[in-house]
N, C-alpha and C positions, 0 to 999 in steps of 0.2 A: 504493500500500500504506500510505502514511502516514495515510490516512483512518481506519484502525483503531487507530493507536497511542494515540489519546486514549481508546479503549474498553478496551484491554488494557494499562493502566498497571501499574507494579510493585505499586501498592496494590490494584488490582482483582485482579491475578493472585495476590497474597498472600492476599487474602480468600477467593478461590475455592479456593485450595490448602488453606486452613484448614478451609473447609466440607467438602472431600472427605476431609481427615484425620479430622474429626469423624464424617463419614458412615462411614468405615472403622471407627471405634470402635463405632458403633451396630450395624453389621453383625457385628462380632466379638462383641458382647454378645448380640444377638438372632437372628443367623443370617439366612438368606434361605430362607424356607419357601414352599410353594406359595401360601399366602395373601398373600405379598408380591410376587406376580407383577407388579403395576403398577410397583412400585419397580424390579424387575429389568428390566422392559421399557423404561421411560422414562429411567432414569439414563444408559445409554450414548448415547441420543439427545441428552440434555442436554449431556453431555460432548463430543459430536461437533460441536456447533453452531459453536464458535469456529474450528476448523480448516476446516470446510466454508465458513464465511464468508470466511476468508482465501483459500482455494483459489479461490472464485468471483471474488474481487477480483484474484487473481494471473493469472487466465486469462479467456478469453472464455466466454460462456454455453455455446457449443457444446462447447468443450474441457472445461469443468466437468462438463457432463452426460455427455460421453463417458467421462471418468474414473470418475465415480460409477457409471454403468450397467455399464461393463465390469468394474470391480473387484467390483461386487455380483454379477454373473453368475458371475465366477470364484469368489467366496467361497461362494455357494450351491451351485455345481456340485461343487467339490472337497470341501466338507464333507458334502454329501449322499452323494457317491460313497464318501467315507471311512466314513461310518456304515453304509452298505449292504454294503460289501465288506471293511472293516477296513484298507484301504490308502488313504493312506500313514500315517495316524496311529496305527493299531492299533485294535482293536475298542473302541468307546466309545459312550456315549449321553448326551444332554442330559437334565437333570432337568426336572420340571414347574415348578420354581421360576422358570425363565426365561420362562414365559408362552407366548404364542401361537407356534406353530411352523408353518413353511411345509411343506405336505404332511405334517404331523405328524412331520417329521424334524429340521429345523434351526430355531433361533429366528428369528422374522421380523425381529428387529432386528439380525441378524448384521452387515450392512454398516456399521451405526453403531458397532459394537464393533471391527471389524477394519480398516476403511479408515483411521480416524485413526491407528492404529498403523503402517500402511504409510506414511502421510504423515510421521509422526514419524521413522521410521527413514530415510526418504528425506531428510528435512531434515538429520539428523545426518550422513548420508553425503555430501550435497552440500556441507555446511559443511567437512567433513574434506578432501574432495578439492579444494575450492577453496583452502583454507588451505595445503595441501601441493602445490598446483599440479599436481594429477593430472587430466589432461584426458580420460582414457579413459572412455567411457560404461560399458563393461563393468565397470571397477573400481568405479564408482559403484553399479552394480546389485549386484555381489557384496558390497560393504561394507554396502549397505542391507539385504541379506538377512541378513548377520551381525548387524546391530543388531536386526533384527526377531526373530531367534532368541534374542538375549540378553534382549529384552523378555519372552519367554515363560518365562524362568527364574524370574520372579516371578509372572507371571499364571497359568500353569497350576497350580503348587503351591497357590496361594491358591484358585483355582476348585475344585480337587479337595478341598481342606480344607473348603470351604463347600458341597460336594456339588452344585455347579452342573452338573458332568458327572462321569462315572465311567468308568474303564477296566476292561475285562474281565480284563486281566492287568496289574495295577499294577506300576510299576517301582520301582527303588531310589531315584530322585530324588523323594522326598516323594510317592510313589504315582504318579508320571508315568513311563511307559515311554519308552525311547529312541526307539522308532518314532515317537512324537509329534513329537520334534524333527526327525526326518527329514521328516515331513510339513510342518513349519513352514519348513524349508529349501526344499522344493519349491514350496509355495504362496507363500512369500515371494519366491523368485526370479522366479516368474511375475508376481507383483504388482509387483515392482520394474521388470521389463521393460516392463510395460504403462504404469506411471506415467511412466517415463523417456521412453517413446515419445511421450507427450503433453507432458511438461514440458521435456524435453531439458536437464536440469540446472538449470532455473529453480527457485528456492526462496525462502523467506522465514523469518525468525526466528520468526514467529508461527505458522507452519504446524504446528509440533510441540506447540502448547499443549495440544490435546486429549489427545494421547498422554501428555504430562507429567502431566496431571491424572488420567488413568486409572491410570497406574503408581503415582502417589502414593496414590491410593485403595486399590489392592490391597496396596501396601506397608504402609499403615496398618492395614488389616484383618488382614493376616497377622501383623504384630507384636503388635497388641493381643490377637488371639486367643490367642497363645502366653502372654502375660503375665496374661491374665484367667482362665486355666484353674485357677489356685490362688493363694492369698495370696502376695504378693511375698516372696521370700527370696533369700539368696545362692545357695542350691541351685538355685532356679528360674533365676536369672541365669546360673549356671554351665552349666545344661543347655541354655540358649539357644545357647551356643557349642559344647558338646560334642556336641550333636545336629545341629550345622551349620545350625540354623534361622536363624542370623544371616545366612547367605549370601544367600538371596533378598532379605532386608531391605536388606542393603548394596547389592546390585545395584539394587534399586528406588530407594533414596535417591540413588545416583549418577546413574542414568538420568533420574529426574524433575528433578534439579537441572540437568542438562545441557539437557534439553528446555525447561525453563522460563526459561533464561537464554541460550540459543543465539544467537549473532550471525550475521546474514546474510552 
C-alpha cells in the first residue's frame, strides 16, 4: 500500500480538496442542467478513481473485480426496484441532468457514485472498531451502515436542492422523506455485508479518499448555494442557523475531515 503514499500526499490531497471546493462553488453558481450532462457523468468517475486504485492494491484482481461487480449489481438492482415500486426509498426519479441512464431508469455511473461511499464508510468503521478493539464483524457492518446513513444527511439534501433527483412526497428534512433513509439503511447494510465478506476487516487510510472528496464537494455546493442566493448580510447568516441549513454543512465538514485524515 505504501506505493500510493507518494501519489496521495497531504499536498496533493489538499489541492484536490481545493479543486472540489471550487467545483462546488461553480455548481452553486450555475447549477447542473441537462446541458451539463458530461460534467455530471464524469465527475463521480473522476472522484472514484483514487479509492478504486487503493482497493485494487489492497486486494487481488479477483477480489477487486468481485467487489466492484457485486456492489454494482446491488446498486443497480435496488435503485431500479426503488424507482419502479417506491420501496424502500419512497417514490422518486432521477433528472436528465445526470446523463445516460441504464434502461432509462438509473444513471449509468451509479456504481462510481455509490461504491466509494461504501468504501469510505467501511474505512471509518474498520478504523473505529480496530481502535476500540471490537472484533465482531457484525459490529463493523452495523457501524459502517450508520456512517453511510450519516453521509446521506449531506448528499441527499444537496442533490435535491440541485434537482438531480426529486421525491414525489418531499419530506421535512430539506425535501428528503424519511423513507429514503430507511432505504439507505437497507442498501447500506447489504453493501457492508458484501464488502466485509470480501475484505474481512482489511482496510487502508487511503480507501476513504474518494468519499472524502465527494462529501467535501457536496458540502461546498450546499453552503455556497445558500450564501449566493442574496447579498451577504447578518440576516442571511442568521437564517443559515435558524433554518438549520448549517446542519448538513457541519456534518459534511466533519465527515470529509475524518475521511481525508483517517489513520489505518
